[in-house]
Structure formats: structure tokens, C-alpha cells
OpenMM code with the backbone's topology and positions (N, CA, C; nanometers):
from openmm import Vec3, app, unit

residues = "MET ARG SER ILE LEU PHE GLU ILE ILE GLY ASN PRO VAL ALA GLN GLY ARG PRO ARG ALA GLY LYS THR PHE THR GLY LYS THR VAL LEU TYR ASP PRO LEU LYS SER ARG ASN PHE LYS GLN TYR VAL LYS LEU VAL ALA PHE GLN HIS ALA PRO ASP GLU LEU ILE THR GLY PRO ILE GLU LEU CYS VAL ASP VAL TYR ARG SER THR PRO LYS LYS TYR GLN THR GLY PRO LYS GLN ALA LEU ILE GLU SER GLY GLU LEU ARG PRO THR SER LYS PRO ASP ALA ASP ASN TYR VAL LYS GLY ILE LYS ASP GLY LEU ASN LYS ILE MET TRP GLN ASP ASP SER GLN VAL VAL ASP LEU THR VAL ARG LYS PHE TYR SER LEU SER PRO ARG VAL VAL VAL CYS ILE LYS TYR GLN SER ARG GLY LYS".split()
positions = [
    Vec3(3.4192, -0.6678, 1.7818),
    Vec3(3.3112, -0.6818, 1.7224),
    Vec3(3.3120, -0.6925, 1.6076),
    Vec3(3.2293, -0.7972, 1.5526),
    Vec3(3.2329, -0.8691, 1.4120),
    Vec3(3.1412, -0.7572, 1.3323),
    Vec3(3.1174, -0.7919, 1.1775),
    Vec3(3.1024, -0.6596, 1.0946),
    Vec3(3.0714, -0.7575, 0.9490),
    Vec3(2.9367, -0.7006, 0.8597),
    Vec3(2.9338, -0.7663, 0.7611),
    Vec3(2.9102, -0.6239, 0.6850),
    Vec3(2.9710, -0.6355, 0.5920),
    Vec3(2.9526, -0.5378, 0.4396),
    Vec3(2.8835, -0.5706, 0.3261),
    Vec3(2.7981, -0.5268, 0.2456),
    Vec3(2.7386, -0.6021, 0.1139),
    Vec3(2.6772, -0.4616, 0.0524),
    Vec3(2.6844, -0.4812, -0.0779),
    Vec3(2.5990, -0.3627, -0.1493),
    Vec3(2.4911, -0.4297, -0.1932),
    Vec3(2.4213, -0.3565, -0.2294),
    Vec3(2.2521, -0.3982, -0.3374),
    Vec3(2.2766, -0.3576, -0.4385),
    Vec3(2.3169, -0.3440, -0.5236),
    Vec3(2.3396, -0.3062, -0.6744),
    Vec3(2.2637, -0.2505, -0.6690),
    Vec3(2.1467, -0.1250, -0.7616),
    Vec3(2.0510, -0.0787, -0.8227),
    Vec3(2.0075, 0.0142, -0.7343),
    Vec3(1.8793, 0.0920, -0.8265),
    Vec3(1.7638, 0.2098, -0.7682),
    Vec3(1.7365, 0.1486, -0.6104),
    Vec3(1.7631, 0.2008, -0.5092),
    Vec3(1.7432, 0.1837, -0.4298),
    Vec3(1.5406, 0.2270, -0.3993),
    Vec3(1.4686, 0.1576, -0.3343),
    Vec3(1.3529, 0.1545, -0.3147),
    Vec3(1.2888, 0.2023, -0.1809),
    Vec3(1.2551, 0.3061, -0.1365),
    Vec3(1.1597, 0.3402, -0.0106),
    Vec3(1.0448, 0.2479, -0.0091),
    Vec3(1.0576, 0.2433, 0.1386),
    Vec3(0.9049, 0.1481, 0.1676),
    Vec3(0.7920, 0.2374, 0.1733),
    Vec3(0.6945, 0.1917, 0.0256),
    Vec3(0.5979, 0.2576, 0.0317),
    Vec3(0.4975, 0.2222, 0.1617),
    Vec3(0.3817, 0.3275, 0.1481),
    Vec3(0.2929, 0.2761, 0.2176),
    Vec3(0.2291, 0.1782, 0.2401),
    Vec3(0.1340, 0.0940, 0.2836),
    Vec3(0.0613, 0.0181, 0.2640),
    Vec3(-0.0867, 0.0225, 0.2020),
    Vec3(-0.1003, -0.0695, 0.1494),
    Vec3(-0.2262, -0.0715, 0.0407),
    Vec3(-0.3157, -0.1469, 0.1001),
    Vec3(-0.4985, -0.0882, 0.1094),
    Vec3(-0.5963, -0.1855, 0.1588),
    Vec3(-0.6899, -0.2562, 0.0527),
    Vec3(-0.6918, -0.3325, 0.0519),
    Vec3(-0.7398, -0.4365, -0.0199),
    Vec3(-0.8885, -0.5352, 0.0273),
    Vec3(-0.9611, -0.6110, -0.0428),
    Vec3(-1.0634, -0.6610, 0.0537),
    Vec3(-1.0134, -0.8272, -0.0051),
    Vec3(-1.0312, -0.8931, 0.0759),
    Vec3(-1.0621, -1.0876, 0.0522),
    Vec3(-1.2095, -1.0923, -0.0410),
    Vec3(-1.2058, -1.1904, -0.0969),
    Vec3(-1.3846, -1.2411, -0.1350),
    Vec3(-1.4372, -1.2653, -0.0175),
    Vec3(-1.3731, -1.3158, 0.0881),
    Vec3(-1.5035, -1.2300, 0.1818),
    Vec3(-1.5398, -1.1603, 0.2324),
    Vec3(-1.4533, -1.0132, 0.1867),
    Vec3(-1.5257, -0.9114, 0.2032),
    Vec3(-1.4346, -0.8131, 0.3331),
    Vec3(-1.3584, -0.9144, 0.3813),
    Vec3(-1.2693, -0.9022, 0.4691),
    Vec3(-1.1369, -0.7888, 0.4477),
    Vec3(-1.0987, -0.7006, 0.5440),
    Vec3(-1.0082, -0.5267, 0.4747),
    Vec3(-0.8665, -0.5981, 0.4965),
    Vec3(-0.7673, -0.6207, 0.4343),
    Vec3(-0.6532, -0.6625, 0.4519),
    Vec3(-0.5420, -0.5700, 0.3959),
    Vec3(-0.4491, -0.5674, 0.4788),
    Vec3(-0.3290, -0.4549, 0.4316),
    Vec3(-0.2237, -0.5284, 0.3208),
    Vec3(-0.1292, -0.4592, 0.2469),
    Vec3(-0.0608, -0.5387, 0.1997),
    Vec3(0.0314, -0.4459, 0.1342),
    Vec3(0.2080, -0.4517, 0.1307),
    Vec3(0.2782, -0.4067, 0.0525),
    Vec3(0.2734, -0.3382, -0.0751),
    Vec3(0.3074, -0.2384, -0.1155),
    Vec3(0.3036, -0.2123, -0.2588),
    Vec3(0.3870, -0.3088, -0.2899),
    Vec3(0.3845, -0.3105, -0.4669),
    Vec3(0.4480, -0.4084, -0.5141),
    Vec3(0.5840, -0.3905, -0.5500),
    Vec3(0.6388, -0.2904, -0.5644),
    Vec3(0.7488, -0.2454, -0.6118),
    Vec3(0.8220, -0.2874, -0.4318),
    Vec3(0.7611, -0.2132, -0.3220),
    Vec3(0.8139, -0.2097, -0.2194),
    Vec3(0.8472, -0.3856, -0.2152),
    Vec3(0.7778, -0.4604, -0.2056),
    Vec3(0.7726, -0.6319, -0.2136),
    Vec3(0.8889, -0.6481, -0.2700),
    Vec3(0.9069, -0.6345, -0.4115),
    Vec3(1.0113, -0.6633, -0.4162),
    Vec3(1.1427, -0.6585, -0.4365),
    Vec3(1.1710, -0.4896, -0.3702),
    Vec3(1.3052, -0.4433, -0.3388),
    Vec3(1.3602, -0.5447, -0.2066),
    Vec3(1.1859, -0.5723, -0.1483),
    Vec3(1.2525, -0.6519, -0.0029),
    Vec3(1.3060, -0.8028, -0.0217),
    Vec3(1.2589, -0.8296, -0.1637),
    Vec3(1.2824, -0.9715, -0.1775),
    Vec3(1.4530, -1.0105, -0.1973),
    Vec3(1.4500, -0.8679, -0.2935),
    Vec3(1.5295, -0.8482, -0.3686),
    Vec3(1.6887, -0.8279, -0.2301),
    Vec3(1.6373, -0.7854, -0.1293),
    Vec3(1.7164, -0.7245, -0.0230),
    Vec3(1.7880, -0.8568, 0.0404),
    Vec3(1.6843, -0.9623, 0.0284),
    Vec3(1.7016, -1.0651, 0.1129),
    Vec3(1.7719, -1.1943, 0.0344),
    Vec3(1.7724, -1.1773, -0.0357),
    Vec3(1.8517, -1.2366, -0.1736),
    Vec3(1.9754, -1.1815, -0.1548),
    Vec3(1.9769, -1.1029, -0.1783),
    Vec3(2.1578, -1.0111, -0.2233),
    Vec3(2.2348, -1.0991, -0.0006),
    Vec3(2.1403, -1.0277, 0.0430),
    Vec3(2.1919, -1.0723, 0.2300),
    Vec3(2.1788, -1.2152, 0.2655),
    Vec3(2.1542, -1.2946, 0.1729),
    Vec3(2.1744, -1.4210, 0.2064),
    Vec3(2.2708, -1.4294, 0.1686),
    Vec3(2.3678, -1.3945, 0.0841),
    Vec3(2.5192, -1.4575, 0.0387),
    Vec3(2.5480, -1.4051, 0.1419),
    Vec3(2.5773, -1.3029, 0.2166),
    Vec3(2.6869, -1.2371, 0.3538),
    Vec3(2.5877, -1.2724, 0.4542),
    Vec3(2.5052, -1.3815, 0.4493),
    Vec3(2.4882, -1.3988, 0.5995),
    Vec3(2.5336, -1.5180, 0.7503),
    Vec3(2.5412, -1.4740, 0.8165),
    Vec3(2.6561, -1.5194, 0.9548),
    Vec3(2.5506, -1.6861, 0.9296),
    Vec3(2.6679, -1.7778, 0.9972),
    Vec3(2.6075, -1.9408, 1.0041),
    Vec3(2.4737, -1.9120, 1.0727),
    Vec3(2.4781, -1.8755, 1.1869),
    Vec3(2.3650, -1.8576, 1.2966),
    Vec3(2.3545, -1.6843, 1.3269),
    Vec3(2.1385, -1.7043, 1.3097),
    Vec3(2.0710, -1.5472, 1.2779),
    Vec3(2.1957, -1.4653, 1.4473),
    Vec3(2.2076, -1.3293, 1.4305),
    Vec3(2.2596, -1.2656, 1.5337),
    Vec3(2.1099, -1.2358, 1.6349),
    Vec3(2.1935, -1.2590, 1.7666),
    Vec3(2.0825, -1.2835, 1.8673),
    Vec3(2.1383, -1.1271, 1.9350),
    Vec3(2.2481, -1.0860, 1.9248),
    Vec3(2.1946, -0.9098, 2.0292),
    Vec3(2.2106, -0.7765, 1.9549),
    Vec3(2.2660, -0.7114, 1.9974),
    Vec3(2.2464, -0.6129, 2.0090),
    Vec3(2.2995, -0.5633, 1.8257),
    Vec3(2.2505, -0.4449, 1.7588),
    Vec3(2.3144, -0.4481, 1.6688),
    Vec3(2.3375, -0.3077, 1.6270),
    Vec3(2.4203, -0.2459, 1.5618),
    Vec3(2.4774, -0.1387, 1.5159),
    Vec3(2.4690, -0.1709, 1.3699),
    Vec3(2.3678, -0.0884, 1.2412),
    Vec3(2.3372, -0.0748, 1.1678),
    Vec3(2.3800, 0.0525, 1.0309),
    Vec3(2.4306, 0.0346, 0.9905),
    Vec3(2.4890, 0.1798, 0.9246),
    Vec3(2.4461, 0.1554, 0.7610),
    Vec3(2.3692, 0.2596, 0.7111),
    Vec3(2.3055, 0.2487, 0.5787),
    Vec3(2.4068, 0.3489, 0.5166),
    Vec3(2.4315, 0.3336, 0.3656),
    Vec3(2.4068, 0.4411, 0.2956),
    Vec3(2.3144, 0.4164, 0.1743),
    Vec3(2.2359, 0.5179, 0.1067),
    Vec3(2.1612, 0.5330, 0.0165),
    Vec3(2.2449, 0.5886, -0.0637),
    Vec3(2.2749, 0.5293, -0.2162),
    Vec3(2.3310, 0.6137, -0.3403),
    Vec3(2.2251, 0.6430, -0.4538),
    Vec3(2.1238, 0.7204, -0.4440),
    Vec3(2.0494, 0.7265, -0.5658),
    Vec3(2.1346, 0.7774, -0.6326),
    Vec3(2.0163, 0.7683, -0.7630),
    Vec3(2.0534, 0.7776, -0.9114),
    Vec3(2.1066, 0.9247, -0.8717),
    Vec3(2.1668, 1.0286, -1.0005),
    Vec3(2.1751, 1.1627, -1.0061),
    Vec3(2.0994, 1.1931, -1.0881),
    Vec3(2.0494, 1.3162, -1.0318),
    Vec3(1.9006, 1.3527, -1.1404),
    Vec3(1.9863, 1.4069, -1.2641),
    Vec3(1.9180, 1.3912, -1.3896),
    Vec3(2.0108, 1.4666, -1.5075),
    Vec3(2.0630, 1.6262, -1.4604),
    Vec3(1.9815, 1.6995, -1.4076),
    Vec3(2.0510, 1.8469, -1.3910),
    Vec3(2.1603, 1.8828, -1.3213),
    Vec3(2.2186, 1.7453, -1.2297),
    Vec3(2.3310, 1.7205, -1.1852),
    Vec3(2.4347, 1.7031, -1.2139),
    Vec3(2.4378, 1.6507, -1.3502),
    Vec3(2.5162, 1.5425, -1.4243),
    Vec3(2.6133, 1.6711, -1.4880),
    Vec3(2.6304, 1.7438, -1.4386),
    Vec3(2.7182, 1.8484, -1.5303),
    Vec3(2.8603, 1.8309, -1.4774),
    Vec3(3.0128, 1.8915, -1.4905),
    Vec3(3.1030, 1.8974, -1.4452),
    Vec3(3.0810, 1.9822, -1.3158),
    Vec3(3.0472, 2.1031, -1.2800),
    Vec3(3.0755, 2.1684, -1.1267),
    Vec3(2.9799, 2.0813, -1.0451),
    Vec3(2.8174, 2.0363, -1.1088),
    Vec3(2.7817, 1.9827, -0.9742),
    Vec3(2.8607, 1.8678, -0.9671),
    Vec3(2.8552, 1.7593, -1.0190),
    Vec3(2.9325, 1.6493, -0.9852),
    Vec3(3.0536, 1.6398, -0.9354),
    Vec3(3.1027, 1.7357, -0.9349),
    Vec3(3.2380, 1.8221, -0.8472),
    Vec3(3.2054, 1.7856, -0.7017),
    Vec3(3.0732, 1.8898, -0.6807),
    Vec3(3.0251, 1.9317, -0.5846),
    Vec3(2.9356, 1.7704, -0.5166),
    Vec3(2.8966, 1.6971, -0.5619),
    Vec3(2.8366, 1.5492, -0.5417),
    Vec3(2.9469, 1.4263, -0.5285),
    Vec3(3.0728, 1.4513, -0.5423),
    Vec3(3.1824, 1.3841, -0.4859),
    Vec3(3.2312, 1.4121, -0.4039),
    Vec3(3.2529, 1.5512, -0.3765),
    Vec3(3.2766, 1.5842, -0.2317),
    Vec3(3.1825, 1.5906, -0.1428),
    Vec3(3.0792, 1.5522, -0.1520),
    Vec3(2.9629, 1.5493, -0.0275),
    Vec3(2.8958, 1.6560, 0.0008),
    Vec3(2.9270, 1.7478, -0.1112),
    Vec3(2.8558, 1.9361, -0.0565),
    Vec3(2.7092, 1.9165, -0.1304),
    Vec3(2.7064, 1.8112, -0.2356),
    Vec3(2.5804, 1.8403, -0.2681),
    Vec3(2.5099, 1.7007, -0.2633),
    Vec3(2.3662, 1.7015, -0.1657),
    Vec3(2.3080, 1.5456, -0.1366),
    Vec3(2.1841, 1.5611, -0.1104),
    Vec3(2.1135, 1.4693, -0.1804),
    Vec3(1.9450, 1.4654, -0.1638),
    Vec3(1.9142, 1.5087, -0.0257),
    Vec3(1.8076, 1.6267, -0.0492),
    Vec3(1.7209, 1.6547, 0.0540),
    Vec3(1.5516, 1.6658, -0.0009),
    Vec3(1.5540, 1.5866, -0.0809),
    Vec3(1.4162, 1.5642, -0.1436),
    Vec3(1.3636, 1.4345, -0.1071),
    Vec3(1.1990, 1.3999, -0.1275),
    Vec3(1.1703, 1.2676, -0.0881),
    Vec3(1.2392, 1.1646, -0.2077),
    Vec3(1.2114, 1.0214, -0.1531),
    Vec3(1.1860, 0.9797, -0.0514),
    Vec3(1.2740, 1.0610, 0.1182),
    Vec3(1.2068, 1.0044, 0.2260),
    Vec3(1.2828, 1.0328, 0.3568),
    Vec3(1.3967, 0.9167, 0.4018),
    Vec3(1.4984, 0.9833, 0.4297),
    Vec3(1.6226, 0.8948, 0.4554),
    Vec3(1.5319, 0.7449, 0.5670),
    Vec3(1.4280, 0.7198, 0.6471),
    Vec3(1.3718, 0.6210, 0.7016),
    Vec3(1.3276, 0.5489, 0.6388),
    Vec3(1.2471, 0.6223, 0.5092),
    Vec3(1.1523, 0.5277, 0.4244),
    Vec3(1.2667, 0.3979, 0.3715),
    Vec3(1.3964, 0.4370, 0.3580),
    Vec3(1.4849, 0.3488, 0.2316),
    Vec3(1.4805, 0.2140, 0.3546),
    Vec3(1.5417, 0.2872, 0.4806),
    Vec3(1.5981, 0.2099, 0.6340),
    Vec3(1.4972, 0.0945, 0.6361),
    Vec3(1.3429, 0.1087, 0.6389),
    Vec3(1.2137, 0.0381, 0.6405),
    Vec3(1.2498, -0.1192, 0.5940),
    Vec3(1.2633, -0.0473, 0.4393),
    Vec3(1.2421, -0.1607, 0.3762),
    Vec3(1.3768, -0.2499, 0.3927),
    Vec3(1.4596, -0.1952, 0.4054),
    Vec3(1.5803, -0.2915, 0.4228),
    Vec3(1.6069, -0.3983, 0.5150),
    Vec3(1.5447, -0.3137, 0.6747),
    Vec3(1.5720, -0.3617, 0.7696),
    Vec3(1.4253, -0.5128, 0.7610),
    Vec3(1.3146, -0.4742, 0.7085),
    Vec3(1.2675, -0.5360, 0.6905),
    Vec3(1.2879, -0.6869, 0.5826),
    Vec3(1.4032, -0.6204, 0.4592),
    Vec3(1.4226, -0.7517, 0.3883),
    Vec3(1.5444, -0.8478, 0.5191),
    Vec3(1.6151, -0.7708, 0.5821),
    Vec3(1.7197, -0.8139, 0.6523),
    Vec3(1.6430, -0.9486, 0.8145),
    Vec3(1.5255, -0.9265, 0.7961),
    Vec3(1.5008, -1.0051, 0.9127),
    Vec3(1.4790, -1.1545, 0.8618),
    Vec3(1.4939, -1.2240, 0.9678),
    Vec3(1.5477, -1.4142, 0.9676),
    Vec3(1.6026, -1.4236, 0.8758),
    Vec3(1.6865, -1.3324, 0.7656),
    Vec3(1.8206, -1.3578, 0.7385),
    Vec3(1.9668, -1.3654, 0.8291),
    Vec3(1.9493, -1.2195, 0.8736),
    Vec3(2.0561, -1.1445, 0.9053),
    Vec3(2.0593, -1.1526, 1.1107),
    Vec3(1.9062, -1.1138, 1.1087),
    Vec3(1.9012, -1.1047, 1.2643),
    Vec3(1.7770, -1.1764, 1.2932),
    Vec3(1.7092, -1.2037, 1.3824),
    Vec3(1.5647, -1.2418, 1.4572),
    Vec3(1.4790, -1.0977, 1.4034),
    Vec3(1.4827, -1.0489, 1.4624),
    Vec3(1.4368, -0.8906, 1.4604),
    Vec3(1.5064, -0.7679, 1.4334),
    Vec3(1.4489, -0.6334, 1.3406),
    Vec3(1.5045, -0.5879, 1.3645),
    Vec3(1.4653, -0.5091, 1.4592),
    Vec3(1.4182, -0.5119, 1.5598),
    Vec3(1.4185, -0.4656, 1.7040),
    Vec3(1.5250, -0.4468, 1.7784),
    Vec3(1.6401, -0.5327, 1.7563),
    Vec3(1.7722, -0.5542, 1.7628),
    Vec3(1.8767, -0.4623, 1.7884),
    Vec3(1.7926, -0.3892, 1.6289),
    Vec3(1.9218, -0.2768, 1.5933),
    Vec3(1.8941, -0.1479, 1.6966),
    Vec3(1.9964, -0.0734, 1.7645),
    Vec3(2.0189, -0.0130, 1.8509),
    Vec3(2.0617, 0.0834, 1.8382),
    Vec3(2.1463, 0.1022, 1.7221),
    Vec3(2.2547, 0.2427, 1.6730),
    Vec3(2.1934, 0.1875, 1.5499),
    Vec3(2.1666, 0.3323, 1.4781),
    Vec3(2.1160, 0.3021, 1.3405),
    Vec3(2.1915, 0.4822, 1.2882),
    Vec3(2.2549, 0.4659, 1.1376),
    Vec3(2.2985, 0.5674, 1.0695),
    Vec3(2.2184, 0.5151, 0.9316),
    Vec3(2.1934, 0.6416, 0.8922),
    Vec3(2.1498, 0.6396, 0.7755),
    Vec3(2.1948, 0.7544, 0.6715),
    Vec3(2.2305, 0.7411, 0.5544),
    Vec3(2.2957, 0.8886, 0.4776),
    Vec3(2.2210, 0.8288, 0.3286),
    Vec3(2.2151, 0.9795, 0.3042),
    Vec3(2.1339, 0.9484, 0.1854),
    Vec3(2.2920, 1.0296, 0.0675),
    Vec3(2.2927, 1.0156, -0.0708),
    Vec3(2.4121, 1.0364, -0.1199),
    Vec3(2.3278, 1.0480, -0.2783),
    Vec3(2.4244, 1.1104, -0.4123),
    Vec3(2.3520, 1.0776, -0.5542),
    Vec3(2.5031, 1.0000, -0.5822),
    Vec3(2.4641, 0.9498, -0.6718),
    Vec3(2.5825, 0.8974, -0.7308),
    Vec3(2.5326, 0.8142, -0.8630),
    Vec3(2.6359, 0.8071, -0.9964),
    Vec3(2.5824, 0.7616, -1.1240),
    Vec3(2.5679, 0.6086, -1.1484),
    Vec3(2.6217, 0.5154, -1.0164),
    Vec3(2.5839, 0.3988, -0.9851),
    Vec3(2.5123, 0.3919, -0.8986),
    Vec3(2.4149, 0.3673, -0.8804),
    Vec3(2.3065, 0.3633, -0.7777),
    Vec3(2.2996, 0.2359, -0.6808),
    Vec3(2.2531, 0.2366, -0.5641),
    Vec3(2.3256, 0.0989, -0.5055),
    Vec3(2.2981, 0.1161, -0.3302),
    Vec3(2.2571, 0.0568, -0.2289),
    Vec3(2.2813, 0.0403, -0.1205),
    Vec3(2.3753, -0.0077, -0.0136),
    Vec3(2.4526, 0.0478, 0.0488),
    Vec3(2.5877, 0.0201, 0.1014),
    Vec3(2.5204, 0.0030, 0.2466),
    Vec3(2.5099, -0.1931, 0.3243),
    Vec3(2.4831, -0.1832, 0.4158),
    Vec3(2.5921, -0.2448, 0.5327),
    Vec3(2.6512, -0.1843, 0.6412),
    Vec3(2.7204, -0.2498, 0.7246),
    Vec3(2.6814, -0.3060, 0.8606),
    Vec3(2.6291, -0.4018, 0.9024),
    Vec3(2.6357, -0.4390, 1.0354),
    Vec3(2.7404, -0.4947, 1.1366),
    Vec3(2.7422, -0.3922, 1.2711),
    Vec3(2.7981, -0.4337, 1.3318),
    Vec3(2.7364, -0.5303, 1.4378),
    Vec3(2.8208, -0.5957, 1.5187),
    Vec3(2.7654, -0.6949, 1.6222),
    Vec3(2.8553, -0.7419, 1.7336),
    Vec3(2.8037, -0.7826, 1.8146),
    Vec3(2.9269, -0.9340, 1.9148),
    Vec3(2.9035, -1.0435, 1.8646),
    Vec3(2.9977, -1.1006, 1.8793),
    Vec3(3.0165, -1.2727, 1.8295),
    Vec3(2.9684, -1.3165, 1.9601),
    Vec3(2.9222, -1.4387, 1.9713),
    Vec3(2.8553, -1.5173, 2.0604),
    Vec3(2.9518, -1.5796, 2.1340),
    Vec3(2.9121, -1.5787, 2.2773),
    Vec3(3.0043, -1.6067, 2.3912),
    Vec3(3.1286, -1.5091, 2.4170),
    Vec3(3.0837, -1.4020, 2.3652),
    Vec3(3.1626, -1.2820, 2.4191),
    Vec3(3.1025, -1.1475, 2.4880),
] * unit.nanometer
topology = app.Topology()
chain = topology.addChain("A")
for resn in residues:
    res = topology.addResidue(resn, chain)
    for name in ("N", "CA", "C"):
        topology.addAtom(name, app.Element.getBySymbol(name[0]), res)
């Protein structure tokens, strides 16, 4: 089994709800909020640097660790110790699945054909003084 591991540095962005707008002909269209769209582009840019020579075609195991900024109220010594030990973790919005939606969309056509190839998914949220997303992709190499 092969694996690709990389970090997306910066504050993670959860996939926002689609926005509706009208074209000049009056047709209704749906689009991503700007923040979500920009984050997906950033994910593509980072992932491109770690992309395999050929798109992954088989089943994929995806592990995503989301490290959110630590709120100011938790930047005290005792709270920081709880964060480092893994006892204090984010339970507030956004949901873990909303974080991973944007990341999976950003990896389409860079790492794999379609995110439907993800058959095993692990998403975890943590606090950190250095916000980032750590992505690990595991897959069978071709010919095996």
C-alpha cells in the first residue's frame, strides 16, 4: 500500500452552503461562497506539489486531521496542557464533515478521478497554535 502525506498550512475552512444567484438572463445558478472557493484552490495548489504521476484509480483510504486555531480563552497554561494531551478538542461548529468536503473537492482531478473513490474516511479536529490540515492518502499502487 502506498501513501501520500502533506500539510495545508493556515486556517482550515469548512465548506460553506451553496449560494444562489441569477444570471443576466434570469436563470438561477448555485455557486460556492468565496471563502470556500478560495480554500479549494489553495488545497489544489498544495496537493499538486504532492500529486502522483498518474491519478489514483482504485479505492482510497483518506485521513484528515484538522488543526483549528486555539481560542484565546484556551491559551492558558493548564488549558494548553489539556490541548497537547488531546483531552481538550473542538466540539463547536463547523462540523468535521464540512471541513473534509472542501478538501475532497480540492483533491479531485489532482490526486484521484473522483472523491467517490474514498472508501475509508477518518476526520479528526484538534486545537493548535499553528492551524493547518494534515492529509494522508493511502491506496494500492497500480499493477498490484
